[in-house]
C-alpha angles and dihedrals in degrees: 000000000000092000091065092052091046092050094049094046092046090051087056089055097257123144105231124199115193139182134196103213104180139024143099092261137010107206107093096042093045088051090054090049090052091050090049089058101249112181094217129010126195133169142174090282087069085065091052098258120127089197137000093220111128096010118139124241095262092053091050091048091049091051091048094047093048094048092049090050091051092048093046089056091060126085098253141140099211136026119205126187122195129189130188098263 
């Protein structure tokens, strides 16, 4: 799970930026990322989607691309993407 990676990297002093790119809701996973001490947290709701259920491949790729671009613009040591699988 992303939260474990975030926690370990944060303990090593790294600034971790993470994004949840797919799911039917974002709350619980984002909460775990906060608890793991992520520096910056984004998810599909930042791209104006309440859920990624039923989206086509191009929409999912657009979400992923946009979230990566946002994270890359931050001062961070590590980028982590998580999906719902």
